C-alpha positions in Angstrom: 129.5 70.7 79.7 130.2 74.3 80.5 130.3 75.3 76.7 126.9 73.7 76.1 124.9 74.6 79.3 126.9 77.3 81.0 129.2 77.3 84.1 126.3 77.6 86.6 124.8 74.2 85.2 128.3 72.7 85.1 128.9 73.6 88.8 125.4 72.1 89.7 126.4 68.8 87.9 129.7 68.6 90.0 127.7 69.2 93.2 125.2 66.5 92.2 128.2 64.2 91.5 129.8 65.0 94.9 126.5 64.3 96.7 126.1 60.9 95.1 129.8 60.0 95.9 129.1 60.9 99.5 125.9 58.6 99.4 127.9 55.7 98.1 131.1 56.1 100.2 131.6 54.5 103.5 132.3 56.8 106.5 136.0 55.8 106.5 136.5 56.5 102.7 138.4 59.4 101.3 136.7 61.5 98.6 138.4 64.3 96.9 138.2 66.5 93.8 141.3 65.8 91.6 140.7 68.2 88.8 138.0 70.0 87.0 135.6 67.1 86.7 137.7 64.3 88.1 137.3 62.9 91.5 139.2 60.3 93.6 137.5 57.9 95.8 139.9 55.9 98.1 138.2 53.0 99.9 139.4 49.9 101.7 137.4 47.5 99.5 139.9 45.2 97.9 137.4 42.8 96.1 137.4 44.0 92.5 133.9 42.7 91.9 132.4 44.3 94.9 134.2 47.5 94.1 133.2 47.7 90.5 129.5 47.0 91.6 129.7 49.9 93.9 131.1 52.3 91.2 128.4 51.2 88.8 125.7 51.7 91.4 127.1 55.2 91.8 127.0 55.8 87.9 123.3 54.6 87.7 122.4 56.9 90.7 124.0 59.9 89.1 122.5 59.3 85.8 119.0 59.2 87.3 119.6 62.8 88.7 121.0 64.5 85.6 119.4 62.3 82.9 117.9 65.4 81.1 121.5 66.6 80.4 122.9 63.5 79.1 125.9 63.6 81.4 127.5 60.3 82.4 130.2 59.0 84.7 133.2 57.2 83.3 135.6 55.7 85.9 138.9 54.2 86.2 139.2 51.7 89.2 142.6 50.5 90.7 143.1 48.1 93.4 146.3 47.6 95.4 147.7 46.1 98.6 149.3 49.0 100.5 152.8 48.5 101.6 153.4 48.3 105.3 154.9 51.3 107.1 154.2 53.8 104.3 151.0 53.3 102.6 150.8 56.7 101.0 153.8 55.6 98.8 151.4 53.6 96.8 149.2 56.6 95.9 151.0 57.9 92.8 151.1 54.5 91.1 147.7 53.8 92.1 146.3 57.2 90.6 148.3 56.5 87.5 146.7 53.2 86.9 143.2 54.5 87.7 143.9 57.3 85.2 144.9 54.7 82.5 141.7 52.8 83.2 139.6 56.0 83.0 141.0 56.7 79.6 140.1 53.2 78.4 136.6 53.7 79.7 136.4 57.0 77.8 137.8 55.4 74.6 135.4 52.5 74.8 132.3 54.9 74.6 132.2 56.4 78.0 129.6 55.8 80.8 131.4 52.8 82.2 133.8 51.7 84.9 137.2 50.1 83.8 139.4 48.2 86.2 143.1 48.8 85.9 145.3 46.0 85.0 
C-alpha cells in the first residue's frame, strides 16, 4: 500500500479500518493494533457463525469506504473458551491460531475471513 500510494494514503487507510472496527465492535470488545497493518479484535461472541458474519460485515463496510484503492480485509478468526482463573493465559494460543487462519485467508486469495481449526 505505502509503496504504491505513499505513506499518507496508507495511514489514511489504517485510520479508516480503525473507524470501521470501532463501528462494528461492542462497547466491551477490545480493539488493538497488533502490527503494521494487523489488528486484534477480542469479543465475547463464541458462536462461530455469528462471529464470522460480524467480521464479514466489517469487511464489506471497509471495502465500500476504500473501494477506489482496491484495498481489502483478510481475517483470521479464532474462538476459545477462556480458562477459569487466568483467562489471559489463553491469549497467546488464540493469537497463534488466528494468525494461522489469517495466512490461510491470504493464501486462498485474500478478501475473506477464515475460522481457525
